[in-house]
C-alpha positions as CSV (number, residue, x, y, z in Angstrom):
1,M,-107.6,64.8,-4.3
2,G,-109.3,61.3,-4.4
3,C,-107.1,62.4,-4.3
4,F,-100.2,56.8,9.4
5,H,-97.9,56.8,17.5
6,S,-95.4,55.8,19.3
7,T,-91.7,55.8,19.7
8,T,-91.8,52.2,18.4
9,A,-93.1,53.4,15.1
10,E,-90.5,56.1,15.0
11,S,-87.7,53.7,15.6
12,Q,-89.0,51.3,12.9
13,S,-88.8,54.2,10.4
14,V,-85.2,54.9,11.4
15,K,-84.2,51.2,11.2
16,Q,-85.6,51.0,7.7
17,Q,-83.3,53.6,6.3
18,N,-80.8,51.1,5.0
19,V,-83.1,50.3,2.1
20,G,-82.9,53.7,0.3
21,K,-81.3,57.1,0.8
22,Y,-84.4,58.5,2.6
23,T,-87.3,57.5,4.8
24,M,-90.8,59.0,4.7
25,P,-92.1,58.6,8.3
26,D,-95.5,57.0,8.8
27,E,-98.3,59.5,9.1
28,R,-99.0,58.1,12.6
29,N,-95.5,59.1,13.8
30,K,-95.2,62.3,15.8
31,H,-95.4,65.4,13.7
32,E,-93.7,68.7,14.2
33,G,-96.6,70.2,12.3
34,T,-99.1,70.0,9.4
35,W,-99.0,72.0,6.3
36,L,-102.1,73.6,4.7
37,Q,-102.4,75.6,1.6
38,W,-105.1,78.2,2.3
39,P,-107.8,78.6,-0.3
40,H,-108.0,81.9,-2.3
41,N,-109.8,83.4,-5.2
42,F,-106.9,84.0,-7.6
43,T,-107.4,80.9,-9.7
44,Y,-111.1,80.1,-9.7
45,G,-112.6,83.5,-9.0
46,K,-114.8,85.3,-6.4
47,G,-116.5,83.1,-3.8
48,H,-114.1,80.1,-4.1
49,K,-112.3,80.6,-0.8
50,E,-115.5,81.7,1.0
51,K,-117.0,78.3,0.3
52,L,-114.0,76.4,1.6
53,E,-112.5,78.3,4.4
54,A,-114.8,77.0,7.1
55,I,-113.1,73.6,6.5
56,W,-109.7,75.1,6.8
57,I,-110.6,76.9,10.1
58,E,-111.9,73.7,11.5
59,M,-108.8,71.7,10.5
60,T,-106.5,74.4,11.9
61,A,-108.4,74.6,15.2
62,A,-108.3,70.8,15.7
63,L,-104.7,70.3,14.6
64,S,-103.3,73.2,16.6
65,E,-104.3,71.5,19.9
66,G,-101.5,69.0,19.3
67,E,-99.0,70.4,16.8
68,N,-98.0,73.4,14.8
69,V,-99.9,74.4,11.7
70,H,-97.9,75.8,8.9
71,I,-100.1,77.8,6.5
72,I,-99.1,78.7,3.0
73,A,-100.7,82.0,2.1
74,Y,-100.9,83.4,-1.5
75,D,-99.5,86.8,-0.6
76,K,-99.0,89.2,2.4
77,Y,-102.5,90.5,2.2
78,E,-104.0,87.0,2.3
79,K,-101.7,86.2,5.2
80,E,-103.1,89.1,7.2
81,Y,-106.6,88.2,6.2
82,I,-106.1,84.5,7.4
83,Y,-104.4,85.7,10.6
84,D,-107.4,87.8,11.5
85,L,-109.8,85.1,10.6
86,L,-108.1,82.5,12.9
87,Y,-107.5,85.0,15.7
88,D,-111.2,85.9,15.7
89,E,-111.9,82.1,16.1
90,G,-109.9,82.1,19.3
91,I,-107.2,79.8,17.9
92,D,-103.8,79.8,19.7
93,M,-101.8,81.8,17.2
94,D,-98.5,80.7,18.9
95,K,-99.2,77.3,17.2
96,I,-99.7,78.9,13.7
97,D,-97.1,80.3,11.3
98,F,-97.3,81.5,7.8
99,Y,-95.3,81.1,4.6
100,I,-96.0,83.3,1.6
101,V,-95.9,81.2,-1.6
102,P,-98.2,81.8,-4.6
103,T,-100.3,78.7,-5.2
104,D,-102.8,77.6,-7.8
105,D,-104.9,75.4,-5.5
106,V,-105.3,73.8,-2.1
107,W,-104.1,70.2,-2.6
108,A,-101.1,70.1,-0.2
109,R,-100.9,66.3,-0.3
110,D,-100.0,66.5,-4.0
111,T,-98.2,69.8,-4.2
112,A,-96.5,70.6,-0.9
113,P,-93.1,69.1,-0.3
114,I,-92.8,65.6,1.2
115,F,-90.7,65.7,4.4
116,V,-88.3,62.8,4.8
117,Y,-85.3,61.8,6.9
118,D,-81.9,61.2,5.5
119,K,-79.5,58.5,6.8
120,D,-78.5,60.8,9.6
121,N,-82.1,61.7,10.6
122,N,-81.9,65.2,9.1
123,I,-85.1,66.4,7.7
124,K,-85.1,67.1,3.9
125,L,-87.8,68.4,1.5
126,M,-88.6,66.0,-1.3
127,D,-89.7,67.7,-4.4
128,W,-91.3,65.3,-6.9
129,G,-92.7,66.7,-10.2
130,F,-96.3,68.0,-10.4
131,N,-98.1,68.7,-13.7
132,G,-101.7,69.3,-12.6
133,W,-102.7,65.6,-12.8
134,G,-101.7,65.4,-16.4
135,K,-102.1,69.1,-17.3
136,K,-105.8,69.1,-16.4
137,T,-105.7,72.3,-14.2
138,P,-103.4,75.3,-13.7
139,Y,-100.3,74.0,-12.0
140,K,-97.2,76.2,-12.7
141,K,-97.3,77.9,-9.2
142,D,-98.0,74.7,-7.4
143,A,-95.1,73.0,-9.1
144,Q,-92.8,75.6,-7.5
145,I,-94.0,75.3,-3.9
146,A,-91.3,72.9,-2.6
147,N,-88.6,75.0,-4.3
148,R,-89.8,78.2,-2.7
149,L,-90.4,76.7,0.7
150,G,-87.0,75.0,0.7
151,K,-85.4,78.5,0.5
152,Q,-87.7,80.0,3.2
153,L,-87.1,77.0,5.5
154,E,-83.4,76.8,4.7
155,K,-83.7,73.1,4.4
156,E,-82.1,71.0,1.6
157,R,-84.5,70.2,-1.2
158,I,-84.2,66.9,-3.1
159,D,-85.0,67.8,-6.7
160,L,-87.0,64.9,-8.3
161,N,-88.9,67.0,-10.8
162,E,-88.1,64.6,-13.6
163,V,-90.6,62.1,-12.1
164,V,-94.2,63.2,-11.5
165,L,-95.5,61.7,-8.3
166,E,-98.3,63.2,-6.2
167,G,-98.5,62.4,-2.5
168,G,-102.1,61.2,-2.8
169,A,-101.1,58.7,-5.5
170,F,-99.2,56.4,-3.2
171,E,-99.4,54.7,0.2
172,L,-96.4,53.4,2.2
173,D,-96.8,50.8,5.0
174,G,-93.7,52.0,6.9
175,N,-92.0,48.7,6.3
176,G,-91.0,48.7,2.6
177,T,-94.3,48.3,0.8
178,F,-95.6,50.9,-1.8
179,L,-99.2,50.8,-2.9
180,S,-100.5,52.8,-5.9
181,T,-102.5,52.8,-9.1
182,R,-100.8,52.8,-12.5
183,S,-103.4,55.2,-13.8
184,A,-102.1,57.9,-11.5
185,V,-98.3,57.2,-11.8
186,T,-97.2,55.3,-14.9
187,N,-99.9,57.0,-17.0
188,K,-98.4,58.7,-20.1
189,N,-99.9,62.0,-19.0
190,R,-97.5,62.0,-16.0
191,N,-94.4,60.0,-16.9
192,P,-94.1,59.2,-20.6
193,E,-90.3,58.8,-20.5
194,F,-90.2,56.2,-17.7
195,S,-91.2,52.5,-17.6
196,E,-92.8,51.1,-14.4
197,A,-89.5,49.4,-13.5
198,E,-87.6,52.7,-13.8
199,I,-90.2,54.5,-11.6
200,E,-89.8,51.7,-9.1
201,E,-86.1,52.3,-9.0
202,Y,-86.7,56.0,-8.0
203,I,-89.2,54.9,-5.4
204,E,-86.8,52.3,-3.9
205,E,-83.9,54.8,-3.8
206,Y,-85.9,57.8,-2.5
207,L,-88.7,56.3,-0.5
208,G,-87.1,53.1,0.6
209,A,-89.8,50.7,-0.8
210,T,-88.8,47.3,-2.2
211,N,-92.3,45.6,-2.4
212,F,-94.7,47.1,-4.9
213,I,-98.5,46.6,-5.1
214,W,-99.7,48.1,-8.3
215,L,-103.4,48.3,-9.0
216,D,-104.3,49.3,-12.6
217,G,-106.7,52.1,-11.5
218,V,-109.0,54.0,-13.8
219,P,-107.6,56.7,-16.1
220,N,-110.0,59.7,-16.3
221,Q,-112.4,58.4,-13.6
222,D,-111.7,61.6,-11.8
223,I,-109.2,64.5,-12.1
224,T,-106.5,62.5,-10.3
225,D,-106.8,59.4,-12.5
226,F,-107.8,57.4,-9.4
227,H,-105.6,58.2,-6.5
228,I,-105.1,55.4,-4.0
229,D,-105.9,57.6,-1.0
230,G,-109.5,57.7,-1.9
231,F,-110.1,54.0,-1.2
232,A,-107.1,52.3,0.5
233,K,-104.8,53.3,3.4
234,F,-102.2,51.4,5.4
235,Y,-103.1,51.2,9.1
236,D,-99.8,49.6,9.9
237,K,-97.3,47.2,8.3
238,S,-99.8,44.3,8.4
239,T,-103.2,46.0,7.9
240,I,-105.0,47.9,5.2
241,V,-108.0,50.1,5.7
242,T,-110.3,49.9,2.7
243,M,-114.0,49.2,1.7
244,K,-115.9,46.0,1.2
245,G,-116.4,44.7,-2.4
246,D,-119.7,46.3,-3.2
247,D,-118.5,49.7,-2.0
248,L,-115.2,49.4,-3.9
249,E,-117.2,48.6,-7.0
250,E,-119.4,51.7,-6.4
251,W,-116.1,53.7,-6.1
252,G,-115.1,52.4,-9.5
253,V,-112.5,49.8,-8.5
254,S,-112.3,46.9,-11.0
255,I,-112.7,43.3,-10.0
256,K,-109.1,42.7,-11.1
257,D,-107.9,45.5,-8.8
258,M,-110.0,44.2,-5.9
259,N,-108.4,40.8,-6.3
260,T,-104.9,42.3,-6.4
261,L,-105.6,44.4,-3.3
262,M,-107.2,41.5,-1.3
263,K,-104.3,39.1,-2.1
264,A,-101.6,41.7,-1.5
265,K,-98.7,40.6,0.7
266,N,-96.3,42.6,2.8
267,V,-92.5,42.7,2.5
268,A,-92.3,39.5,4.6
269,G,-94.6,37.7,2.1
270,K,-97.6,37.7,4.6
271,P,-101.1,38.6,3.4
272,Y,-102.5,41.9,4.8
273,K,-105.4,42.0,7.2
274,F,-108.2,44.4,6.4
275,V,-110.4,46.9,8.2
276,Y,-113.4,48.0,6.3
277,L,-115.0,51.4,6.3
278,P,-118.4,52.1,4.7
279,I,-119.0,54.4,1.9
280,S,-121.6,57.2,2.4
281,K,-125.1,55.8,2.4
282,N,-126.4,58.4,-0.1
283,N,-125.0,60.4,-2.9
284,V,-123.5,63.6,-1.5
285,V,-125.8,66.6,-1.5
286,L,-124.5,70.1,-0.9
287,N,-126.2,72.6,1.3
288,S,-127.5,74.3,-1.8
289,G,-129.4,71.1,-2.6
290,E,-127.2,70.2,-5.5
291,N,-126.7,66.4,-5.7
292,L,-123.2,65.5,-6.8
293,G,-124.4,62.2,-8.1
294,Y,-121.7,60.1,-6.3
295,K,-121.0,58.9,-2.8
296,G,-118.3,59.9,-0.3
297,S,-115.3,58.0,1.1
298,Y,-114.2,58.0,4.7
299,I,-110.8,56.5,4.0
300,N,-109.3,59.9,3.0
301,Y,-108.7,60.8,6.7
302,Y,-105.7,62.4,8.2
303,I,-103.9,61.4,11.4
304,G,-102.7,64.3,13.6
305,N,-100.7,64.1,16.8
306,T,-103.9,64.2,19.0
307,V,-106.7,64.1,16.5
308,V,-107.9,62.2,13.4
309,L,-109.7,64.4,10.9
310,V,-112.3,62.4,9.0
311,P,-114.3,63.6,6.0
312,N,-118.0,63.7,6.7
313,Y,-120.9,64.3,4.3
314,N,-124.0,65.0,6.4
315,D,-124.8,61.4,5.8
316,P,-126.2,58.5,8.0
317,N,-122.9,56.6,7.7
318,D,-120.8,59.5,9.0
319,Q,-121.1,58.3,12.6
320,K,-120.5,54.6,11.7
321,A,-117.3,55.5,10.0
322,N,-116.2,57.9,12.7
323,D,-116.8,55.2,15.3
324,I,-114.7,52.6,13.5
325,I,-111.9,55.0,13.0
326,Q,-112.0,56.0,16.7
327,K,-111.5,52.4,17.7
328,L,-108.4,52.2,15.4
329,Y,-106.9,55.3,17.1
330,P,-108.0,55.2,20.7
331,D,-105.3,57.7,21.8
332,R,-106.5,60.4,19.4
333,K,-109.9,62.2,19.1
334,V,-111.8,61.6,15.9
335,I,-113.2,64.8,14.5
336,G,-115.6,64.6,11.6
337,I,-115.4,67.6,9.2
338,D,-118.1,68.4,6.7
339,V,-116.1,68.4,3.4
340,R,-118.9,68.5,1.0
341,E,-117.9,71.9,-0.6
342,L,-114.4,70.5,-1.0
343,Y,-115.6,67.2,-2.3
344,K,-117.4,69.0,-5.0
345,D,-113.9,69.9,-6.3
346,G,-112.8,66.3,-6.1
347,G,-111.0,66.0,-2.7
348,M,-111.3,65.3,1.0
349,I,-109.1,65.8,4.1
350,H,-106.0,63.8,3.3
351,C,-105.8,65.5,0.0
352,V,-105.3,69.0,1.6
353,T,-102.9,68.1,4.4
354,Q,-99.2,67.2,4.5
355,Q,-97.3,66.2,7.7
356,Q,-93.9,67.4,8.8
357,P,-92.2,64.9,11.1
358,V,-90.5,65.8,14.3
359,N,-86.8,66.6,14.2
360,L,-84.9,63.5,15.4
361,Q,-81.6,65.4,15.8
């Protein structure tokens, strides 16, 4: 909720493992697959999944062209329902598999496990704590996803439940830098027992970051308390994708945070370069005619093996944003996905996807 191609990138990730115990590969690195939590009606009632599942079908169809898609289904009946839905869409079902895990919601970036390499390049499941973005929504089932999946996948789970850290709350540049907002991490509704320095120690040990860029963020601006993946994303170790000043201001970013972001330096002490995406031209309007009263971000995109999935809003700026992103990733096909029904609930594409890297063994 608003809530990273080559063998060179992979070898960089491996080299960097001397910093901490584990390395989270860059989103641009080759995936074994992508994890999706399929929408259902058990938490929010009848009609919820029906409004969202066209987005999930589109994501599954696009991603399955270049990687496996691992779908978390609420129960065996939902699994059969989803299978039939995808089969009828003509999707290659050899690229799809299913895991039955009861969930509260769809936000895989925040609630699915984070897949990392250990020092020997074995894949492990990292299970950070999750408490519904400060106990704002039902979360007890989602908090157990990594534990339940670890057993089904028979992979070691690293239990970090003492620290609440959602995947959408931080960005890594693949070279030792961690970018985040205090409002979504050091906020007392997440981690009342830990100081910022103590949280940094965890991040250094388990995610290998030594260079920290903290923006203050905005508590209660949205349900996530201002996740970074709504407005800033590392393109590589020297470049950040974000918005221009006026659009950041529209998004709610303070002048102080803008200055911090624009003056940020990488682990080598060099200033980052910037690529700017627009914000949607208009406030987002649903098919029903309902005006959400706020604009949409294109930065919450997801990089697959052969595609880049970009949130679109039936807006004049959709094509502009898609074209800029296409130039950034010339070896992948940009696919704009209308996320308006999901955006109404506070999230976009990156918020509902989680990558699993290839096995390097």
